[in-house]
C-alpha positions in Angstrom: 0.0 0.0 0.0 2.9 2.4 0.4 5.1 1.6 -2.6 4.0 4.7 -4.5 2.2 2.8 -7.2 -1.5 2.5 -8.0 -3.2 -0.3 -9.9 -4.9 0.6 -13.1 -7.4 -1.9 -14.2 -8.9 -1.5 -17.7 -11.4 -3.6 -19.5 -11.0 -4.1 -23.3 -13.8 -2.3 -25.1 -15.4 -3.8 -28.2 -14.2 -7.3 -27.6 -16.4 -8.6 -24.8 -20.2 -8.3 -24.6 -21.8 -6.1 -22.0 -22.8 -9.2 -20.0 -19.3 -10.5 -20.1 -18.0 -7.1 -18.8 -20.5 -7.0 -16.0 -19.5 -10.6 -15.0 -15.8 -9.5 -14.9 -16.7 -6.5 -12.7 -18.4 -8.8 -10.3 -15.2 -10.7 -9.9 -13.1 -7.7 -8.8 -13.9 -7.8 -5.0 -12.1 -11.2 -4.7 -9.5 -10.4 -7.3 -10.5 -13.2 -9.6 -10.6 -10.8 -12.5 -6.8 -10.8 -12.6 -5.5 -12.8 -15.5 -8.8 -12.6 -17.4 -8.1 -12.1 -21.2 -10.4 -9.0 -21.3 -8.6 -7.3 -18.4 -5.4 -5.3 -18.6 -3.7 -4.4 -15.3 -0.7 -2.2 -14.8 1.0 -0.4 -11.9 1.7 3.3 -12.4 3.0 6.4 -10.5 1.2 8.8 -12.7 -1.5 8.8 -15.4 -3.3 11.3 -17.5 -6.7 10.6 -19.1 -8.2 12.9 -21.8 -11.8 12.5 -22.8 -13.8 14.1 -25.6 -16.1 16.0 -23.2 -16.7 16.5 -19.5 -18.1 13.6 -17.5 -17.5 11.4 -14.5 -14.6 9.2 -13.5 -14.5 6.4 -11.0 -11.5 6.3 -8.7 -11.5 3.4 -6.2 -15.3 3.5 -6.0 -15.5 7.3 -5.7 -17.4 9.0 -8.6 -15.7 12.3 -9.5 -16.7 14.9 -12.1 -14.1 15.9 -14.6 -13.8 18.7 -17.2 -12.4 16.4 -19.9 -9.0 15.7 -18.3 -8.1 13.6 -15.3 -4.6 13.4 -13.9 -3.8 11.0 -11.0 -0.5 10.4 -9.2 0.5 8.2 -6.3 3.0 9.2 -3.5 5.2 6.7 -1.8 4.6 6.1 2.0 2.0 8.8 2.4 -0.8 6.8 4.0 -0.8 6.7 7.8 -2.3 3.6 9.2 -3.6 3.7 12.8 -4.2 0.4 14.7 -4.5 -0.8 18.3 -1.1 -2.4 18.8 -2.6 -5.0 21.3 -4.7 -6.4 18.4 -1.9 -6.8 15.9 -0.5 -10.3 15.6 3.2 -10.3 16.6 2.9 -6.7 17.7 6.3 -5.0 18.0 5.0 -1.6 19.0 
C-alpha cells in the first residue's frame, strides 16, 4: 500500500459483450478478474486521461466529475495507518 504505485485496471472495449464485462466487474472484490483475457492491469505512479467531453470518472469507487481531463498520481509512503497495537499479531509496538 505504500510503494508509491497504484493499480490501473482496464477492460478491453469492443471485444467482450456487455454481459461479459459485467461478469468481470463482479469478480473484482475477490481479485478473480486478474488474468482474465479481457482485463489489462498495470501499476503506475502517474497517469493522465483525456476525454472528448466533461463527464464522470471512478477512482476506487468514488465517482468524481471531470472537465475532460483527469490526472492522477501516487505518492510513496503517504498513508498513515492507525491500529491498536494490542490487536496486531506479533505486535512490535
